[in-house]
N, C-alpha and C positions, 0 to 999 in steps of 0.2 A: 310864379305866384300861385298858379294852380297846383304845382307840385308841392309847395309848402303847405297849402291848405289840406291836401290829401294826407300829408304826413301828420299834421295836427289831429286830423280826424281819427286816423289809425291809432295814434298814441293815446288819444282819449278813450277809445274802445278797449285797448289793452289794460289801461289803468282801471277802468270800470269793472272789467272781468276779474282782475286781481283783487279789487276791493270786495267784490261779491264772494269770491272763493275764500278770502280771509275771514269773512263773516259766516258763510254757510258751512264750510268744512268743519270748523270747530263745533258748530252747533249740532251737526250730524253725529260726529264722534262723541260729543258729550251726551247725546241722547241714549247711547248704549254703554259707553265705557267709563264715563266719569260723572261724578256728582251724585250724591245721595247714597242711600243704602237699599238693599233688596228687601222689599216687603214680603214678596212671595214668588214662587217659581211655578209657572204653569206649563204643562206638557201638552202638545197638540200633535195629532197625526198618528198616534199609536193605534194598533189594531189587536195584536196578540200580546204585546209586551205591556206590563203594568207601568203606570206613570212613576210609581215608587222605584221601579227598577232603573228607569232613566235617571231619576234624581240621584240614585246611589252612585252613579258614575261621575256626577258633577263635583267640582272642587270648590263650589260656593254653596252657601245655605242662606235661608232668610235671615236677615240681620247683618249679613256681610256687605261690605262696600262693593260697588261695581268696579272690580279690579281687572284691568285688561289682561294681566298675566294669568290669573286664575281662571278667567273665562276662556282664554285660549287653550289652557290645559284641559279644561272641561270638554271643549269641542274635540280635542284630539283623543281624549279617552273614549268618547262616544263613538267616534269613527273606528277606533281600535277594537271595539267589541265585535265588529263584523256583523252586527245586527241591523245596521242601517245603511241604506243606499245614499242618503243625504241628511244633513243636520244643519239647521240654521238657528241663530240666536237673534232675538230682537227685544226691544224694550218698549213698554207702554207705561209711562210714568215711572213708578218704582217697582213695576212687575216685570220679571224676567221671563220671557216666553221662549220655550224650546220647541222648535218645529222639526219633527223627524219624519222621514220616509223609510218605513221598514223594508228590509230585504225580504223577498218571498221565501217560502218554505218549499223544499223539494218534495214533491208528491211521489214521483216515480222516476226511475232511471232506466233507460232502454238503450241497447246497442243494436245497430242495424248494419248489415253487410259483412259482419265478421263470420268467416267460415273456418279460418285456420286457428283462431284463438277463441275459446268459448267464453260465454258471458260471465261465468263464475270467476275465471281467471282475471278478466278485465275488472270486475267489480272489486276484487281483492286489492287491486293496484291503485285505484283512484281514491280520492279523499272524500268526495261528496257521497252522501247516503240519503235514502228517504228520511224525511222528518228532520233534516239538517238545514240550516240557513243557507240559502243560495246566494253566492256572490260571483261576479264575473271573473274575479281573480282566481277563485277556486276552479271555475270552469276552464279557464285558460291553462292553469296548472295541470288539471286532469287531462286535457287535450294533449299537452306536451308529453305527459306520462304515457298515454296510450301510444303516441307516435314512437316514443323511446322503446316500448315493448316490441313493437313491430320491427323497428330497426335492429334490435338485438336478435330477432328471429330471422334477419336477413331480408327484410322487405322495406327498403329505403324509399320506394315509390309510394308507400301508403300515405293516405290523406285522411284526416279526421275533421269533420265539421259538426260543431255542436248546434242543436236546434232547441230553442226554448219555446214551450207552449204555455201561454198564460191561462190560469184557471181562476175560478172564483175563490174568495177568501184569501187572496194574496198567496196563492200556491202556483207552482209551475211543474210541468213535466219536462224532463231533460232527456233528449235523445242524441246520442253520438252516431252520426252517419259516417260509416267507415268504408273507405275504398282501399282494400288490402294491397292491390297491385301485385306484380310478379316478384319472385325472389331475386334479390340483388346478389349475384354470385361473384366469386373471385375469378376473373378471367385469366390472370397470370400473376405469378409471384416472382419478383426479380430481386437480385442482390447486386449491390455495387460495393466495390472495395475488397471483395473476397478473392484471394490469390491461391491460398493453400487448399481450399475445398471448393468443389464445383457447386453450381446452383442446385443441381439435383440432390447432392448430398445434404445441403442445408435445408432443402424443402422437406427432406425426410425427418429432420430434427424438430420442425415446428408443427403445431397442431392444425394450423390453417392449411387448407389444400386448394388446389385449383379445381374449378368446376369440370366435371366430366360425367358422362352418362351413367357410369357405374357407381356413382356416389349417392344413389337414391336412398341408401340406408343411413346416411349420416348427414349432418348439417355443417360439417367443418369447411365446406366450400362456400359458405355465405359469410358476408362481412360482419365481424363482431369486434368492436374496439377493445373490449376486455380480453378477448382471445389473443389479439395482437400484442397486448401488454404482456400476457403470459408467454407469448412466443419470444419476446425480447429476452425474458429471463431464461428460456430454454436455450436460446443461442448462446447466451453468456455462459451457462453451465457447460454446454458442449465444448466451447473453446477453452474454458478453464480446465476441463478434464483432458484436453488435448495438449496442454502446456502453454497456451497463449494467455499469460497472466495479465497482459496489458490490453486485452481485447475490450472493445466497447461498441455498442450499437449507437451510431451517431444519430440516426433518425429512422422513423417508420412513417411512410407516407402512403395513404390510400386515396387514389384519384378515381373519380367517376369517369367512365368512358363517355365520349361525345353523345352517344345515344341514351345515356343515363340508365343503362341496363345492367352494367357490371362495374366491378372495381378492379383496378390494377394496383397491387401492393408492391412497394419498393422498400427493401431494407438497405440502408447504407451502413456499412460496418467498417471498423478499423481494427484489423487483425493484430497488428503489432508482431514482435518477434516471438519465437518459441523458446521456452526455458526448459532447463533440466534441473533435477534436484541436485543441490549442493550437499553440504555437510548436514547430516541429520543427528541432532543431539537430544539428550534427555537430561533434565535437571529437576531437582526437588529439594525442598527443605524439610520434608517429612522425616521424622526420626525413625530409625530402624527400617528404612526403605532404601535399598540400593537400586538406583534407576536402571542399571545395566541388567538387572534381572528381568526387566520388562522389555528388553530389546527384541525378543521374539514376537511381541505384539505389534511391532512397527511394520507397517505394510509399505512404507516409502523407503526407497533405496537410492543412495548417491549414484548419479549418472543416469538414472531413468528419466524419461520425460516427465515434466511436472504434471500432476493430476490432482486437482482440488478434491475430488471425491475420495481419493486415497488418504488425504489428510484428515477428512472427516471420519473415515473408517478407523484410522489409527487412534483418533481421540476417543471414539466409542470403545475400541478394544482396550485402550489403556485405562479408561474409566472403570470398566468391568473388572479388569485384572487387578487394579489397585483396590477396588472394593472387595475382591476375594482375599486380599491380605488383611482385611479388617478395617480399612479406612473408609468410613461411610461418607465423609464430607470431603469431596475432592473437587478441585477446580483446575482443569487442564486447558492451558491457553498456548497456542503456537506463536512463537516469536519468529517473524519472517523478515529476512534480510535479502533484498533483491540486488543482484550484481548485474547491472545493465550492460556492462562492458563484456563480461564473460558469459552472459545469459544463463546465469544459475540462480537458484533460490535456496538459501540456507534456512533450515527450520530447526528451532529448538522447542521441544515440547516441555513446557514449564509446568510441573506437577506441584500444585500448592494445596494447602488445606482450605477448603471452602467454608462458608459460614455454617455453623451447626444449627440445623433446622430439623424439627420433628413433625411428624404428621399428627395434627390435632384431631381431624376427623375426615371422613370421606362422605361427600354428599353426592347422591345419585338422583338425576332428574330425567324425565322423558319416558321412563319405563312404566307406562300405564298398564301393561299386561304382564311383563316379566317381573318376577319377584326380586326384591333387592338382594336376597342372599344368593341368587343365581349369578348375579354380577359380582358381588363381593368375593365369592369363593375363587374367582379367577384372578384376583389381585395378588400380586407378590408383596404388597405393602398392607399393613393394618394400622389402626390408630395406635399411636405411641411409638411406632418405628422411626428410625432415622430416615429422613427423606433421601431417596436415591433415584437419580434421573433414569438410569438404565432399568431399574426395576419398574419404574412408572411406565416407561416405554414398553417393556415386556408385558405389563398388565394390560395396557391398551390393546396390544396385539392379541392377547388371549381373549379379551372380551370381543374383539372384532371377529376372531376365528370361530366364535360360537355360531355365527351366521344368523343371529336373531335380529341384528340391527343394521339399518341402512348406513348410518354414520355413527361413529363413536368419537367424542371429543373429550380429552382428559387434560385439565389445566390445574395449576396450583395457584392459590390466592393467599394473601397475607392472613394469618390467623389472629388470635386474640393477643398475642405477644410477638416480639421480634423473632423469637426462635420457634415459632409455631407457623405451620402452613395448613391450609385447607385444600384438599384435593377435590376438585369439582368434576363430576362425570356427567356429561350430557349425551344421551343416546336418542336415536330416532328409530323406533321400531318398524319392522317390515313384516310382511306376511311370511310365516314359517310353515304354512300348510301347502302341500303340493298335490295336485291331481294331474298326473302326466300321462300322455299318450305318446308312445314312441314308435318309430318305424325306421327301418334301415336294412342294410345288406352287408354281410360279411362273407369273404371267400371261405372262411373256416366253418361258419355256422349257417350260411345261406340267408334267406329272408328272416328278419327279426322284427317282432312286434312286442310292445310291452305296455302294460297299464300299471301305474303305481299310485298309491295313496300314502301320503306321509305327513306326519306332524312332528317337526323337530323341536318344538317347544310346548309340549303338552301341558295345558292349564298354567302356562307361565312358569313351570318348574324346571324347564330344561330337559325334560324327558323326551326320548325319541321313539316314535311309534311308526312302523312301516308295514305295509301290505303290498306285495308286488306280484304281478303275473307276467311271465315272459313266454312268448311262443316263437320258436325259430325253426328253420328247416331241419336242423340236426338236433335240437334240444328244446325242452320246455321246462318251465319252473314256476312253482307257486311257493312263496315264502312269506313268513310273518316274523317280525323282529320288534323287540321292545328293549330299550336301554335306559336305566337310571344312572346318570353320570356320577352322582354322589350318593351312593347307597349308605343308608343310616348316617347321613351327614359326614361321611368320611370320604377321603380322596380315593374312592373305589367305584369303578363303573361296573355295574352288574347288569346282565342282559339275558334274554331268552330268545331262542330262534327255533322256528318250526318250518319244515320245508318238505316239498314233494317235487322231485325232478324226474324227467325222462330224457335220456341221452341216447341218440341214435348213432351207434358206432359201426354201422353195417359196412360203410365204405372201407374202413381201415382194419376192422377186426371181426366182421360178420356177426355182430350181436347187438342187442338193445338192452340198456340198463335202466332200471327204475329204482329210485331212492326215496325212502320215506322215513323221516326221523326228526329229531330236535336236539338242541344243545342248550346248556346254561354256561355262562362265562362270567369272568371277573377280571377287570383290568385296572392297573394302577401305575402311576409314574414313580420310577425309582429316582430319577433326576429330571431336570428340565427337558432333556432330550432322549431319555431312556424310558421305555414303557414295557411292561410285562402283562401278558394276557394268559390266563389259565382257562381251559375250556373242557367240559365233559360233553361227549356226544354219544347218542345212541341212535342207530338207524338200521333199517332193514333194506338190504340191497338184493335185487332180483334180476338175474340175467335171463332174458327172454328172447324170443324170436331169433334163436340161433339157426343160421343157415345149415341146411343138410350137408353141404359140402364144406363147412367150416373146419378149421383145424381141430384135431382131436383134443388138444389142450383146452380150446374154447368150449367144445361140447362137454368136456368132463366137468366144467364149472357151472353148467346150466343149473338154475334154481336159485332159491333165496337163502341168504345168510344174514345173521344178526351180528352187528358190530357194536361193541361197547368200548369207548376209548377215552383217554385223557391226553390232552395236548398242552404244551406250554410254548408261547411265542414271545421272544425277547427282541425288541426293536430299538435301534438307535437311529434317530432321524434329525439331522441338522440342515436339511434342505431349505432353501428360501421359498419354495412353493411345492405343494404336493402334486399339482397338476402339470406344471411346466417348469421344472427345476432348472436353474442356471448356475447355482452355487450350492455346495454342501455335500454331505455324505449320508447314505442310508445303508443300514445293515440289519438283517433279520435272521434269527436262528429259531427254527421250529422243530420241536420234538413231539412225537405222538406214540403212545403206547396203547395197543388194543389187546384185550384179553380179560378185562374186569367183567367176566360174564360174556355171554354171546358165543358165537361159533368161530371167531377168527382171532388169532393171536399174532401180533407182529410188533416190531420196533421200527419206527420210521423217522428219519432225521433229514432236514434240508436246511441249507443256508443260502442266502442271496444278498447281494449288496450292490451299491453303485456309488461312483464318485463323479461329481459334476463340477465343471470349472469353466468360467467364461475367459477365453483366451484374450480377445479384444473385441470392443464394441459389443455386438450381439452374436458373436460366434462362440458356441458352447461345445466343449469336448466332454465326453462321458465315457467312463469305463464301468461296465456292468458284468456281473458274473453270478453263477449259482451252481450248486452241487447238492446231491442228495443220495441217500441209500436207504434200503429197507431190508430187514431180515425177518424171517418167520421164527416165531418162538415155539419150537417143537413141531412145526409143520411148514409146508411149502407156502410161499406167497401166492396171492391170487391176482388175476389179470387186472381186476378193477382197482387194486391197490398199488400196482407197480407204476413206474414213470413212463410217460409217453412224451417224446420230444419232437419238435417240428412245428409247423404253422407259424406262429409269431416268435418262436424261440427254439432253435435258430430259424431265421427267415431263409427262404430258398428251398425248404423241404415241406412236404405235406405234414399235417398233424399225424403223428405216429410214423412219419416217414423215416425216422432214425431209430434204430434199436433192433432187438431180436425179432426175427420174422420166420414164419413157417415156410420152408422152401417149396413145399408142395402146393399149399393154398394161397400163399402170399399174405396171410393174415399177420398184422402186427401184434406182438405178444407183450410188449412193454418190457422195460429193463429194471433190474434191481438197483442199478447205480446209474448216475448220470452226472454230467457237468456241462455247462454252457458259459460262453463269454461273448462280450460285445465291445468293440471299439467304435465309437460313433462321433461324428462331427455334424452339428446342426447349425444352420445359418439362415438369415433372412434372404428372401429372393426378391430382387429388384425387378418387379413387373410393372408394365405400364398401367396396371390397374392397382388402385390403392387397397390391396387385399392383405389379410394377415396370413401369408403363406410362408412356410419355412421348408427349406430343403435339408437333406441329410445324406451323408456318405457313411457307409458302415461296413464293418467286417464282423461276421458272426462265426463262432466255432462251437463245437460241442459233440457229445456222444452219449448214448445210452446203451447199456449192455448187461449181460449175465441173466441167466435163469436158474432156478433150482433144478437139481438133478431129478428127473422124473421117469417113472417106469413106463409111461406112455410112449410108444415108439413114434417120435416125431423128429424129423430132420430140421434143425434150426440153424439159420444163418445168423451169425452174431460177430460183432467186432467192437473193440473198445477204442479203435483208432479214431483220431479227431476228424470230423467233417468241417470243412471251411467254406464259407460263402462270402462273396463281396456283392455290394449292391448300392442302390440309391433309392431315395424316396422323397415324398413331399407330404406335408400335412397342412390342412387349411381349416381354420376356425370360421367356417362359413356361417352366414345368417340362418342357414337351415340345419346346422349341426356340424360336428367335426367330420372331416373327410380325410382319410389316411390311405396312402397308396405306396407300396414298396415293390421294387424289382430286385429279387435276389438270385444270384447265379452261383450254383454249387461248383466250386473249383476243385475241391477235394471231397470225394464221396466213395461209398462202396457200391458195387454193382446191384445189390439188392435194395438200396435206398430208393425212396419215392420222392422225387423233386417237384417243386412248384415255383415257377418264376414269378408270377404276379400274385400279390395278396393285397386286398383292399377292403375297406369298410367305410360306411357312412351311415348317418342316422340323425334323427332329430327328436325333439320333444316339444309338445305344444299344449 
């Protein structure tokens, strides 16, 4: 009975509550959302923002009904502006009231605790700025961005805590308190799945390196996810170039060590089988083009190990060769057929006519200092030309070779018509002025110091102005040089040189020589790889400080002479680098005639050249040689004009150690003729230190011989027989400057030659 009474009471309460809700809820909803029209809209809570601005974001106006959909949209619009921390809508009769709480304004942003990354860098990366609306979403986003910057610099232990300081007039100061933490280094790099190549070999192919005490000059031993992504591509290229066409990187995992101080990076790879080139074919539908005439441009050969880089080289070579035949629009695509059973890859280079596209215009951006014409004159394309990819690539290389720009980006974009393209050039200028102080030591010249002032892009016109001072133990020099690369807007480089040098040759020939003079020159390109330079030089040479016991031939030439000469230098250069060539040929022929006035008359000719070839990977073979001769025109040649061999050419002998020599005094007299040659192999050295050190093995040979018949009674030792040296050496591009050391051993020599086993040089500029 009691239980039934309780049930009745509970049921009655529930029914009463339901009845109350059924009456009250509609009445509350109706108060705002339904019934009647809006007579007016009143805005409350604004401080800086005008009420009219708030109303402009509303989707209802006075006279409109209280529509719940439009009111909801109005509420969302107001929040979406980012101007308000809170927005409420309420109704009083037929008046719609909008109550807002404005977000504060940022007064000042400060960074505290940052030592490795400066305030300016951090400020550029974040979104918030002074006088910008403050929102917590933006603060959180900027906090994450700062953390990301520190992580990319290798500091994964960094923490960032934003502090908000409330000010009057609804303003705030924002301070990011940063704890940078230590660098998170790469403790080890491991590889899983590699059978053909060792871990150490693969580590040399990726840019990420393991932490070591000698890596304080680089940051490659810190964790960077973008760098690891690039390393995946480097590994893929390496294996493709080695013939592993099915290679793939399964995964790259970076795990923090238990102490959260370092990362362990693991690459999981699937090498797959190694392929050889199969049949190499050439096909084309171009009229009047026999594909077999292009066979010499193909660098891939049947039976060789597959190499993806050689396929790319062949496509480039074929594109340029077909262009030389007059086909401006070419599309070359390799058709690849893989034979997994025989492990061969057949390739057919399909040469087809590409779409006919012409250059509509060339737009140049980013050159705030360098004049447009300085860049345009390096382009192999002009407006109206047929678009050519190889010429565009060569144009970019020529602009980059100017040395005026940090980066050069050349892209083509659609033009005003389907057969038109716009070439867009974006450059980032860099400093072209140099003030250098150098120091070093050379076994040939002793201590060396130099000061140089140079501007390679004078007034943005591409002109080169240089003033240098060099002081060495055996020589000193002051020189001034000015070059206008496009004289009178022609492809003609005109220049002026002034110099004063002092050369101490007491050790080899018992005299000192001073030179004072100048020259004017003009250089121009005959083809893309052939350049000719014509030079007129006038100088005064003075042989002084002749030792009392010097050779009679040396003493007879004591005093000053005036030389007036014209020279021509023809150079062919197809090397891939002027400073560290690995591929290509260079040849130079120089002829000089003296006697256009002055006191000395002679004809002097020299030729030198070199061939560089990468045998495999980073092993480079080179063959270099030189030869020269001088004849007096109606008079004997002089010691300062003849050839002195030794020192660095050939190695293993002192400077002047090869050639005619006074038997009594031992003074080197120089030869009228010479020749030298070098066979060299250079290779990377696998050292436990991540240093840019290359070793080399070499054989040098050469000779210098012959003097004019002279009435002065001097007994001369002379021989044209070849001298031969063998040796080894290393070169290191150190952070302090280049270091070069060679050990040369003379295995074939004459008794009167002067040998030198060790030669080295090092120096730096700062």
